[in-house]
C-alpha positions as CSV (number, residue, x, y, z in Angstrom):
1,X,17.9,-8.8,-8.9
2,X,14.4,-7.4,-8.5
3,X,13.9,-4.0,-10.0
4,X,10.9,-1.7,-9.1
5,X,9.6,1.1,-11.3
6,X,7.9,4.2,-9.9
7,X,6.0,6.8,-12.0
8,X,5.2,10.2,-10.6
9,X,2.6,12.4,-12.4
10,X,3.4,15.9,-11.0
11,X,2.0,19.3,-11.9
12,X,4.9,20.2,-14.1
13,X,5.9,16.8,-15.5
14,X,6.3,13.1,-15.3
15,X,9.2,11.5,-13.4
16,X,10.2,7.9,-13.3
17,X,12.7,6.0,-11.1
18,X,14.0,2.4,-11.2
19,X,15.1,0.9,-7.9
20,X,17.2,-2.2,-7.1
21,X,16.3,-2.8,-3.5
22,X,16.4,0.7,-2.1
23,X,19.2,1.8,-4.4
24,X,18.2,4.2,-7.2
25,X,19.5,2.7,-10.5
26,X,18.2,5.4,-13.0
27,X,15.7,8.1,-13.4
28,X,14.0,10.1,-16.2
29,X,11.9,13.3,-16.5
30,X,9.5,14.6,-19.1
31,X,7.6,17.9,-19.1
32,X,3.9,18.0,-19.9
33,X,1.5,20.9,-20.7
34,X,0.7,23.4,-17.9
35,X,-2.1,21.9,-15.9
36,X,-2.9,24.2,-13.0
37,X,-6.5,25.2,-12.7
38,X,-7.8,24.0,-16.1
39,X,-9.7,21.2,-17.7
40,X,-7.4,19.2,-20.1
41,X,-7.3,16.1,-22.2
42,X,-6.3,13.2,-19.9
43,X,-4.5,11.6,-22.9
44,X,-1.9,14.3,-22.4
45,X,-1.0,12.6,-19.2
46,X,-0.5,9.3,-20.9
47,X,1.5,10.9,-23.8
48,X,3.9,12.3,-21.2
49,X,4.2,9.0,-19.4
50,X,5.0,7.2,-22.7
51,X,7.7,9.7,-23.5
52,X,9.2,9.4,-20.0
53,X,9.1,5.6,-20.1
54,X,11.0,5.5,-23.4
55,X,13.7,7.7,-21.8
56,X,13.7,5.6,-18.6
57,X,14.2,2.3,-20.4
58,X,17.0,3.8,-22.5
59,X,18.6,5.2,-19.3
60,X,18.2,1.8,-17.6
61,X,19.9,0.0,-20.5
62,X,22.7,2.6,-20.4
63,X,23.5,1.4,-16.9
64,X,23.6,-2.2,-18.0
65,X,20.1,-2.9,-16.7
66,X,17.4,-4.9,-18.3
67,X,13.8,-3.6,-18.4
68,X,12.6,-7.3,-18.4
69,X,13.9,-7.5,-14.8
70,X,11.4,-4.9,-13.5
71,X,9.0,-6.9,-11.4
72,X,6.5,-4.2,-10.6
73,X,5.3,-0.7,-11.2
74,X,3.3,1.8,-9.1
75,X,2.0,5.2,-10.0
76,X,1.4,8.3,-8.0
77,X,-0.6,11.4,-9.1
78,X,-2.0,14.7,-7.9
79,X,-4.8,14.0,-5.4
80,X,-8.2,15.0,-6.7
81,X,-7.3,15.2,-10.4
82,X,-9.7,12.9,-12.3
83,X,-11.4,11.9,-15.5
84,X,-14.3,9.7,-16.8
85,X,-13.5,7.1,-19.4
86,X,-15.4,4.5,-21.4
87,X,-14.7,0.8,-21.1
88,X,-11.7,1.1,-23.5
89,X,-10.2,3.9,-21.4
90,X,-11.0,6.6,-23.8
91,X,-11.8,9.9,-22.0
92,X,-15.5,10.8,-22.3
93,X,-15.0,14.0,-20.2
94,X,-12.3,16.6,-19.7
95,X,-9.9,15.9,-17.0
96,X,-10.3,18.3,-14.0
97,X,-7.3,19.1,-11.9
98,X,-7.0,19.0,-8.2
99,X,-7.3,22.8,-7.8
100,X,-10.3,23.3,-10.0
101,X,-13.3,24.8,-8.2
102,X,-16.7,26.4,-8.7
103,X,-18.9,23.3,-8.2
104,X,-21.4,25.0,-6.0
105,X,-24.5,23.1,-7.1
106,X,-22.7,19.8,-6.5
107,X,-21.5,20.9,-3.1
108,X,-25.1,21.6,-2.0
109,X,-26.1,18.1,-3.1
110,X,-23.2,16.5,-1.2
111,X,-24.1,18.4,2.0
112,X,-27.7,17.0,1.8
113,X,-26.5,13.4,1.9
114,X,-23.1,13.4,3.5
115,X,-23.3,16.0,6.3
116,X,-21.3,13.9,8.8
117,X,-18.8,12.4,6.3
118,X,-15.1,13.1,6.8
119,X,-14.6,14.6,3.3
120,X,-14.4,18.1,1.9
121,X,-17.9,19.1,0.9
122,X,-17.2,22.6,-0.6
123,X,-17.3,23.8,-4.2
124,X,-13.6,22.7,-4.6
125,X,-14.1,19.2,-3.3
126,X,-13.0,16.1,-5.1
127,X,-16.4,14.5,-5.0
128,X,-18.0,17.7,-6.3
129,X,-15.5,17.6,-9.1
130,X,-16.5,14.0,-9.9
131,X,-20.2,15.0,-10.1
132,X,-19.4,17.8,-12.5
133,X,-17.5,15.3,-14.7
134,X,-20.6,13.2,-15.0
135,X,-22.6,16.2,-16.1
136,X,-20.0,17.1,-18.7
137,X,-19.5,13.5,-20.1
138,X,-20.0,13.4,-23.9
139,X,-20.8,9.7,-23.8
140,X,-21.9,7.2,-21.2
141,X,-19.0,6.7,-18.8
142,X,-17.7,3.4,-17.5
143,X,-14.9,4.4,-15.1
144,X,-14.2,7.3,-12.7
145,X,-10.4,7.4,-12.5
146,X,-8.1,9.5,-10.5
147,X,-5.0,10.6,-12.3
148,X,-2.8,7.8,-11.0
149,X,-5.7,5.3,-11.6
150,X,-5.9,6.4,-15.3
151,X,-2.2,5.8,-15.9
152,X,-2.2,2.5,-14.0
153,X,-5.3,1.5,-16.1
154,X,-3.4,2.3,-19.4
155,X,-0.5,0.2,-18.2
156,X,-2.8,-2.7,-17.4
157,X,-5.3,-2.2,-20.3
158,X,-8.2,-2.2,-17.8
159,X,-9.9,0.3,-15.6
160,X,-11.9,0.2,-12.4
161,X,-9.1,0.2,-9.8
162,X,-7.8,2.8,-7.3
163,X,-6.0,3.0,-3.9
164,X,-6.9,4.1,-0.4
165,X,-5.1,7.4,-0.7
166,X,-6.5,8.7,-4.0
167,X,-10.0,7.5,-3.2
168,X,-10.2,9.1,0.2
169,X,-11.3,12.5,-0.8
170,X,-13.8,11.0,-3.3
171,X,-15.6,9.4,-0.3
172,X,-13.9,6.1,0.3
173,X,-13.6,5.1,4.0
174,X,-10.2,3.4,4.7
175,X,-11.4,2.2,8.1
176,X,-14.4,0.3,6.8
177,X,-12.6,-0.5,3.5
178,X,-15.7,0.4,1.6
179,X,-17.6,3.2,-0.2
180,X,-20.3,4.6,2.1
181,X,-23.9,3.9,1.4
182,X,-24.8,7.5,1.0
183,X,-22.6,7.9,-2.1
184,X,-25.2,6.2,-4.2
185,X,-27.2,9.4,-3.9
186,X,-24.3,11.4,-5.2
187,X,-22.8,9.3,-8.1
188,X,-23.6,6.1,-9.9
189,X,-21.8,3.4,-7.8
190,X,-20.9,1.4,-11.0
191,X,-18.5,4.3,-11.9
192,X,-16.5,4.0,-8.7
193,X,-13.3,2.0,-8.7
194,X,-12.4,-1.1,-6.6
195,X,-10.1,0.3,-4.0
196,X,-6.8,-1.5,-2.9
197,X,-4.2,-0.9,-0.2
198,X,-1.3,1.2,-1.7
199,X,1.3,-1.2,-3.1
200,X,-0.9,-4.2,-3.5
201,X,-0.5,-6.1,-6.8
202,X,-3.5,-5.6,-9.1
203,X,-2.8,-7.1,-12.5
204,X,-0.1,-7.8,-15.1
205,X,1.0,-5.1,-17.4
206,X,-0.8,-5.3,-20.8
207,X,0.9,-7.3,-23.6
208,X,1.1,-4.1,-25.8
209,X,2.8,-2.0,-23.1
210,X,5.2,-4.9,-22.3
211,X,6.2,-5.2,-26.0
212,X,6.5,-1.5,-26.5
213,X,9.0,-0.9,-23.7
214,X,10.7,-4.3,-23.6
215,X,9.1,-5.2,-20.2
216,X,8.4,-8.7,-18.9
217,X,4.8,-9.7,-19.5
218,X,4.9,-10.9,-15.9
219,X,5.5,-7.4,-14.5
220,X,2.8,-6.5,-12.1
221,X,1.0,-3.1,-11.8
222,X,0.5,-2.2,-8.1
223,X,-2.0,0.1,-6.5
224,X,-0.4,3.6,-6.2
225,X,-0.9,6.6,-4.1
226,X,-1.0,10.4,-4.2
227,X,2.1,12.6,-5.1
228,X,2.5,14.0,-1.6
229,X,2.4,10.5,0.0
230,X,4.9,9.2,-2.5
231,X,7.2,12.1,-1.7
232,X,6.8,11.1,2.0
233,X,7.8,7.5,1.3
234,X,10.8,8.7,-0.7
235,X,12.0,11.1,2.0
236,X,11.5,9.8,5.5
237,X,11.7,6.7,7.7
238,X,8.3,5.2,8.7
239,X,8.2,6.3,12.4
240,X,5.6,7.9,14.4
241,X,5.8,11.8,14.6
242,X,8.1,12.0,11.6
243,X,6.9,14.5,9.1
244,X,7.6,15.6,5.5
245,X,7.0,19.0,4.0
246,X,6.9,18.7,0.2
247,X,8.0,22.1,-1.2
248,X,7.2,21.7,-4.9
249,X,4.8,23.7,-7.0
250,X,2.5,23.5,-4.0
251,X,3.0,22.8,-0.3
252,X,2.0,19.4,1.1
253,X,2.3,18.4,4.8
254,X,2.3,14.8,6.0
255,X,3.0,13.5,9.5
256,X,2.8,9.9,10.8
257,X,0.5,9.3,13.7
258,X,-1.0,6.4,15.5
259,X,-4.3,8.3,15.6
260,X,-6.6,9.2,12.8
261,X,-7.3,12.9,12.6
262,X,-9.8,14.4,10.2
263,X,-11.1,17.9,9.9
264,X,-12.5,18.5,6.5
265,X,-13.5,22.1,7.5
266,X,-9.8,23.0,7.2
267,X,-8.8,20.4,4.6
268,X,-7.1,18.1,7.1
269,X,-7.2,14.3,6.4
270,X,-5.7,11.0,7.5
271,X,-4.5,8.4,5.0
272,X,-3.9,4.8,5.8
273,X,-0.2,3.9,5.6
274,X,0.5,0.4,7.0
275,X,-0.1,0.5,10.7
276,X,-0.1,4.3,10.9
277,X,-2.2,7.2,9.8
278,X,-0.6,9.8,7.6
279,X,-2.1,13.0,8.8
280,X,-1.9,16.2,6.7
281,X,-3.2,18.3,3.8
282,X,-2.1,20.4,0.9
283,X,-1.9,24.1,0.5
284,X,-2.1,26.0,-2.8
285,X,0.9,28.1,-1.8
286,X,4.4,26.9,-2.8
287,X,7.1,27.2,-5.4
288,X,4.8,28.0,-8.3
289,X,4.2,31.4,-6.6
290,X,7.9,32.0,-6.3
291,X,8.5,31.1,-10.0
292,X,5.7,33.4,-11.1
293,X,7.9,36.3,-9.9
294,X,11.5,35.1,-10.2
295,X,13.6,32.7,-12.3
296,X,15.5,29.9,-10.7
297,X,18.8,31.8,-11.0
298,X,17.2,34.9,-9.5
299,X,15.8,32.8,-6.6
300,X,19.3,31.5,-5.9
301,X,21.0,34.9,-6.1
302,X,18.4,36.9,-4.1
303,X,18.3,34.3,-1.3
304,X,22.0,35.1,-0.6
305,X,20.9,38.6,0.2
306,X,18.5,37.5,2.9
307,X,19.4,37.3,6.6
308,X,16.9,34.6,7.9
309,X,17.8,35.3,11.5
310,X,16.0,38.7,11.3
311,X,12.2,38.8,11.5
312,X,10.4,39.7,8.2
313,X,8.5,43.0,8.2
314,X,5.9,41.7,5.6
315,X,2.9,39.5,6.2
316,X,1.9,37.7,3.0
317,X,-0.3,34.8,2.1
318,X,1.3,33.8,-1.2
319,X,-1.2,32.3,-3.7
320,X,-1.2,32.3,-7.5
321,X,-4.9,32.9,-7.6
322,X,-7.9,33.0,-5.1
323,X,-8.5,29.7,-3.4
324,X,-6.9,27.7,-0.6
325,X,-7.3,24.1,0.7
326,X,-5.3,23.8,3.9
327,X,-4.8,25.1,6.6
328,X,-7.7,27.2,5.5
329,X,-10.3,25.6,3.4
330,X,-11.7,28.5,1.4
331,X,-12.1,28.3,-2.4
332,X,-12.3,32.1,-2.5
333,X,-9.4,33.1,-0.2
334,X,-7.6,36.0,-1.9
335,X,-3.8,36.1,-2.2
336,X,-2.1,38.6,0.0
337,X,1.1,39.9,-1.8
338,X,1.1,43.6,-0.9
339,X,2.8,45.9,-0.2
340,X,5.7,45.0,-2.5
341,X,9.0,46.5,-1.5
342,X,11.3,48.1,-4.1
343,X,14.1,45.7,-3.4
344,X,13.5,42.2,-5.0
345,X,15.4,40.5,-2.1
346,X,13.0,42.0,0.4
347,X,10.0,40.9,-1.6
348,X,11.4,37.4,-1.9
349,X,11.9,37.3,1.8
350,X,8.3,38.2,2.3
351,X,7.2,35.4,0.0
352,X,9.5,32.8,1.7
353,X,8.4,33.9,5.1
354,X,4.8,33.8,4.1
355,X,5.0,30.3,2.9
356,X,6.9,29.3,6.0
357,X,4.2,30.8,8.1
358,X,1.6,28.7,6.3
359,X,3.6,25.6,6.8
360,X,3.8,26.4,10.6
361,X,0.0,26.9,10.7
362,X,-0.4,23.4,9.1
363,X,1.6,21.7,11.8
364,X,-0.1,23.8,14.5
365,X,-3.5,22.7,13.2
366,X,-2.5,19.0,13.6
367,X,-1.1,19.7,17.0
368,X,-4.3,21.5,18.1
369,X,-6.4,18.4,17.2
370,X,-4.4,15.9,19.2
371,X,-1.7,14.9,16.7
372,X,1.2,16.5,18.5
373,X,4.1,18.4,16.9
374,X,6.5,16.5,14.7
375,X,9.8,15.3,16.2
376,X,11.6,15.6,12.9
377,X,10.7,17.3,9.6
378,X,12.2,16.1,6.3
379,X,11.9,18.3,3.3
380,X,11.2,17.1,-0.2
381,X,10.8,19.0,-3.5
382,X,12.8,21.8,-5.1
383,X,12.5,24.1,-2.0
384,X,14.5,21.7,0.1
385,X,17.7,22.9,-1.6
386,X,17.3,26.5,-0.4
387,X,19.2,26.8,2.9
388,X,18.0,30.3,3.6
389,X,14.4,29.1,3.3
390,X,15.1,26.1,5.5
391,X,16.4,28.5,8.2
392,X,13.3,30.7,7.9
393,X,11.0,27.6,8.2
394,X,12.9,26.3,11.2
395,X,12.4,29.6,13.0
396,X,8.7,29.6,12.3
397,X,8.1,25.9,13.2
398,X,10.6,25.4,16.0
399,X,11.4,21.8,14.9
400,X,14.6,20.5,13.4
401,X,14.4,20.4,9.6
402,X,16.4,18.0,7.5
403,X,16.9,17.7,3.8
404,X,15.9,14.2,2.7
405,X,18.5,12.1,0.8
406,X,15.9,11.3,-1.8
407,X,13.0,13.7,-2.6
408,X,11.6,12.4,-5.8
409,X,8.0,11.1,-5.5
410,X,8.8,8.5,-8.2
411,X,11.2,6.9,-5.8
412,X,8.4,6.7,-3.2
413,X,6.0,5.2,-5.7
414,X,8.6,2.5,-6.4
415,X,9.1,1.8,-2.7
416,X,5.4,0.9,-2.4
417,X,6.1,-2.3,-4.3
418,X,6.7,-5.2,-2.0
419,X,6.9,-8.7,-3.4
């Protein structure tokens, strides 16, 4: 028996999953403090992971499993969330989340040196965020770590490592397998991590972590990935033109292609995934907007009052606050949530239809740049359970939409691990 452990650091909480082969043995979930749009203490990420790992190991033992049989662990996190630490992995800056913005001075500097680079260069870019962290560091930093990197580092007891997917928007080039020369003008190269292919073994778990959770000291920590790519791996077969829409707090689009397609002007990127490129991007729309107006029970009840076969009379662009990443890359894009009908069901229809329209725009943007339309779309995240929303989305996109058997990004992170 070879068990694999996946850890997902989402926007609302931490999730873990233990797999035996491709069979899910047990899972666990822990909430963490609200993280959208604010600078926080990165130690809160680790606190939540520790709590979830305790629950996960107890759940595994309850099934008759042994934590010492876990051969490897991989972590996924929100793309673009990052922190600076010292050599002992103590944060020396606040952690900035993926949707933080306002880094105008940094964006100007990036544009001076990286005009032709395939990365976002605006005031909401990951690299601009990293530059701001350097300015805000309270002590001399040693490591720039993405969210998944930070947790993996805490598991290993050493920093300085990342993966192709998390490092992409910070400037790493997965085709040349190197940081570009121009980045030395932007940020101190010694801060940048060594970048590995997702799933590659990096180092053994630290002795203290192994002892705390009853893990084998031989367990390996593997290079991770981003949350949306982990959701893809959990949800869909690895075949060209297969796509996954992750309908969680935000909307993430990923489609497998034999061709690399990048258009930073609209927030469109390609990640390396084995022999393919995983083309897509992430919008700030999604379930968090719905839950800002309705409870889960209200969403279920009101959805039954919607006829998805009838066109919606409203034209919304649902966002929690100004700022969008894909299919429009505009840190100041204003939400469009008016006019609001008197009937709550009609308002919800407008929100669901608006998000579905944005999803369709995402796939149309990929198609317009030579990627083609997906042959199949699998849905991950909480939104995959809403059949009315699925029907609305299918009408907008014109492609068969299926609910994935597994939708948890933690499962996808575990699937990265190959011995």
